[in-house]
C-alpha angles and dihedrals in degrees: 000000000000126000094257092054091047090050091052093046092049091048093049093048098043105031106026108027091024093207113108090184092069111102113232132170135167092282101043111124104234100168102036089035090061096240093125137021130227092265090062090057091073091056092045092048090053090051091047089055090051093048096046099035089229132124106234114194107227090211090065095051125085126192089252088059089060099042095108134019089244091055090047091059092043089052092048090052092047101046105014123109128198112268115250116237116238123233092264091056096253127114 
């Protein structure tokens, strides 16, 4: 498991599900498995953008695209675009 996947899993367990005892890995079904609801997807998508450095259009992402951490990264690679830097040099 790479550092980005570990960061997403830790975020989902600690900040979204708020139960660090739940066992998650890159292939755990979190949407279809009932671990999160659709409202949590917005929070997870924002974190995925931070972790990957990509802008991921929410309109191009379906719940199935976010069902596992592995699918999240595949979706980010498929639909994500590099973030544009602002005039002050920050994202």
